[in-house]
C-alpha positions as CSV (number, residue, x, y, z in Angstrom):
1,M,56.1,50.4,55.2
2,D,59.5,48.7,54.7
3,I,60.1,45.1,53.6
4,A,60.7,43.9,57.2
5,S,57.4,45.3,58.4
6,I,55.6,43.7,55.4
7,T,57.3,40.3,56.2
8,E,56.4,40.6,59.8
9,L,52.7,41.3,59.0
10,W,52.6,38.5,56.5
11,D,54.0,36.0,59.1
12,R,51.6,37.3,61.7
13,V,48.5,36.8,59.5
14,F,49.4,33.7,57.5
15,G,51.7,31.9,60.0
16,T,50.5,29.2,62.4
17,Q,49.7,29.7,66.0
18,P,50.0,27.1,68.9
19,D,47.1,24.7,69.5
20,P,44.9,26.0,72.4
21,D,44.4,23.8,75.4
22,R,41.8,21.1,75.0
23,W,39.7,22.6,77.8
24,L,39.4,25.9,75.9
25,V,38.0,24.1,72.8
26,F,35.4,22.4,74.9
27,A,34.6,25.5,76.9
28,T,34.1,27.7,73.8
29,G,31.8,25.0,72.3
30,L,29.7,25.0,75.5
31,V,29.5,28.8,75.4
32,A,28.4,28.7,71.7
33,L,25.8,26.1,72.6
34,A,24.5,28.4,75.4
35,A,24.1,31.2,72.8
36,V,22.1,29.0,70.4
37,T,19.8,27.0,72.7
38,P,17.9,29.4,75.0
39,H,15.3,31.4,73.1
40,G,16.1,34.7,74.7
41,V,19.8,34.6,74.0
42,W,19.2,33.2,70.6
43,R,17.0,36.1,69.6
44,V,20.1,38.4,69.9
45,A,22.8,35.9,68.8
46,R,20.8,35.0,65.7
47,N,21.9,38.4,64.2
48,A,25.3,36.9,63.5
49,V,23.8,34.0,61.7
50,T,21.7,36.4,59.6
51,I,24.8,38.2,58.6
52,A,26.3,34.9,57.4
53,H,23.0,33.9,55.7
54,E,22.6,37.2,53.7
55,G,26.3,37.3,53.1
56,G,26.0,33.9,51.5
57,H,23.3,35.0,49.2
58,G,25.3,38.1,48.2
59,L,28.6,36.3,47.6
60,V,27.1,33.5,45.5
61,A,25.1,36.1,43.5
62,L,28.3,37.9,42.6
63,L,30.2,34.6,41.8
64,T,27.4,33.5,39.5
65,G,27.4,36.8,37.5
66,R,24.4,38.4,39.0
67,Q,24.4,42.1,40.0
68,L,24.2,42.7,43.7
69,D,22.0,45.7,44.5
70,G,22.2,45.6,48.3
71,I,21.7,43.8,51.6
72,R,19.4,44.7,54.4
73,L,19.6,43.4,58.0
74,H,16.6,44.0,60.4
75,S,16.4,44.1,64.1
76,D,14.0,41.1,64.1
77,T,17.0,39.1,62.8
78,S,15.4,38.8,59.3
79,G,17.3,40.0,56.2
80,L,16.9,40.7,52.5
81,T,19.4,40.4,49.7
82,V,18.5,41.9,46.3
83,S,20.3,41.0,43.1
84,R,19.5,41.5,39.5
85,G,19.8,39.0,36.6
86,K,17.9,36.2,35.1
87,P,15.0,35.2,37.4
88,Y,15.7,31.5,36.6
89,G,18.7,29.3,35.8
90,I,21.6,27.9,37.8
91,G,22.8,31.3,39.1
92,M,19.5,32.1,40.7
93,V,19.2,28.5,42.1
94,L,22.6,28.7,43.7
95,T,22.0,32.2,45.1
96,A,18.7,31.1,46.7
97,A,20.3,27.9,48.1
98,A,23.3,29.8,49.6
99,G,21.5,31.4,52.5
100,Y,20.7,28.5,54.8
101,T,23.9,26.7,53.9
102,A,26.3,29.6,54.3
103,P,26.6,29.7,58.1
104,S,27.4,26.0,58.3
105,L,29.8,26.0,55.4
106,L,31.6,29.1,56.8
107,G,31.9,27.3,60.1
108,L,33.2,24.2,58.3
109,G,35.8,26.3,56.5
110,G,36.7,28.0,59.8
111,A,37.1,24.6,61.5
112,W,39.5,23.5,58.8
113,L,41.6,26.7,59.3
114,L,41.7,26.2,63.0
115,S,42.7,22.6,62.6
116,A,45.7,23.8,60.6
117,D,46.5,26.3,63.4
118,H,45.7,29.4,61.2
119,I,43.9,31.3,64.0
120,T,45.0,34.8,63.0
121,A,44.3,34.1,59.3
122,L,40.7,33.1,60.2
123,L,40.2,36.3,62.2
124,W,41.6,38.6,59.5
125,G,39.7,36.7,56.8
126,A,36.4,37.1,58.7
127,T,37.2,40.8,59.1
128,A,37.8,41.2,55.3
129,L,34.6,39.5,54.4
130,L,32.6,41.7,56.9
131,L,34.2,44.8,55.5
132,A,33.4,43.8,52.0
133,M,29.8,43.1,53.0
134,L,29.6,46.5,54.7
135,V,29.8,48.2,51.4
136,M,26.6,46.5,50.2
137,I,24.5,47.1,53.4
138,R,21.6,49.5,52.7
139,N,20.1,50.2,56.1
140,A,21.3,51.7,59.3
141,Y,20.7,48.7,61.5
142,G,22.6,46.5,59.1
143,V,25.6,48.9,59.0
144,L,25.7,48.9,62.8
145,T,25.6,45.1,63.2
146,V,28.2,44.4,60.5
147,F,30.5,47.2,61.7
148,V,30.4,46.1,65.3
149,T,30.9,42.4,64.3
150,G,33.8,43.3,62.0
151,G,35.3,45.6,64.6
152,A,35.2,42.9,67.2
153,F,37.2,40.5,64.9
154,L,39.7,43.2,64.1
155,L,40.3,44.3,67.6
156,V,40.7,40.8,68.9
157,S,43.1,39.9,66.1
158,W,45.2,43.0,66.5
159,L,45.3,43.8,70.2
160,T,44.9,40.5,72.2
161,D,47.3,37.7,73.0
162,A,47.2,34.2,71.4
163,Q,45.0,32.6,74.1
164,V,42.3,35.3,73.7
165,Q,42.5,35.1,69.9
166,A,42.1,31.3,70.1
167,A,39.1,31.5,72.4
168,F,37.4,34.1,70.2
169,A,38.1,32.2,67.0
170,Y,37.0,28.8,68.3
171,G,33.9,30.4,69.9
172,A,32.9,32.0,66.6
173,V,33.4,28.8,64.6
174,W,31.5,26.7,67.1
175,F,28.7,29.3,67.0
176,L,28.5,29.1,63.2
177,L,28.4,25.3,63.2
178,L,25.8,25.1,65.9
179,G,23.9,28.2,64.8
180,G,23.6,26.9,61.3
181,V,21.5,24.0,62.5
182,R,18.7,25.8,64.4
183,P,17.3,28.1,61.6
184,V,16.6,25.2,59.3
185,F,14.4,23.6,62.1
186,E,12.8,26.9,62.7
187,L,12.0,27.2,59.0
188,Q,10.6,23.7,59.0
189,G,8.3,24.5,61.9
190,K,7.1,27.7,60.3
191,R,6.2,25.9,57.1
192,R,4.4,23.2,59.1
193,R,2.2,25.9,60.6
194,G,1.5,27.4,57.2
195,G,4.0,30.3,57.6
196,A,6.9,31.5,55.5
197,P,5.2,30.9,52.1
198,D,8.0,32.8,50.3
199,S,11.0,31.1,52.1
200,D,14.2,30.1,50.3
201,A,13.0,26.5,50.1
202,D,9.7,27.6,48.5
203,Q,11.5,29.9,46.1
204,L,13.8,27.0,45.1
205,A,10.8,24.7,44.7
206,R,9.3,27.2,42.2
207,L,12.6,27.6,40.4
208,T,13.4,23.9,40.1
209,H,10.0,22.1,40.4
210,V,11.7,20.1,43.2
211,P,9.5,20.0,46.4
212,A,10.4,22.4,49.1
213,V,10.7,19.5,51.6
214,M,13.6,18.2,49.5
215,W,15.4,21.6,49.8
216,L,14.8,21.5,53.5
217,L,16.4,18.1,53.6
218,L,19.4,19.5,51.7
219,F,19.7,22.3,54.3
220,H,19.5,19.8,57.1
221,T,22.1,17.6,55.5
222,V,24.6,20.5,55.0
223,S,24.1,21.9,58.5
224,L,24.3,18.6,60.4
225,C,27.2,17.2,58.3
226,S,29.1,20.5,58.7
227,L,28.6,20.3,62.5
228,I,29.8,16.8,62.7
229,G,32.8,17.3,60.4
230,G,33.7,20.7,61.8
231,G,33.3,19.5,65.3
232,R,35.7,16.6,64.6
233,W,38.3,19.0,63.2
234,L,37.9,21.4,66.2
235,L,38.3,18.5,68.7
236,G,41.2,17.0,66.8
237,L,39.5,13.7,66.2
């Protein structure tokens, strides 16, 4: 690959793209809302949120010096991330707290990129994260879901025109922002009914001696504030 080709690729990935039409931003938000709200659609779409959830656990585990053994994604949209290290301390706390906050924070970061017109950079960055995660997947269903999701980002970023890229990118970010809110309410409902005794919030309560309800409050705060802030960026407010 010559210098001109490298420069062209660099400009394509890290350059800016035109702002999409305002109607497209609203339309992709409505589509994302339709993927999050109905129970039947959500049961399928939630797989993407699980990828972000378990990816958040895995990334923070690595950043805090823990050894990541693997990630499993299941067809019932549950997941499991296994890491090794001290079973206590700040690294373990941050790793446990990363799951329910990851989709919303990824959506917030994506909204910031889109507000700066870096549509292609967002698509390629998401592809890179998914490919890195693929190495750590330890079951067939997980490999399939991550491979298909990453392939979709790659194909859209490489083969489609600017309008399609913008629609896909805005739709994905809206989905992370909206989809990051519902799992926290679902967890709250399960705990109210006596379920999920070993949830992230309960693990954090045992690690920190801070009540699980306070960790739920943190998850709600992150998800709702990310939705409000990210939504304002996407809408150009």
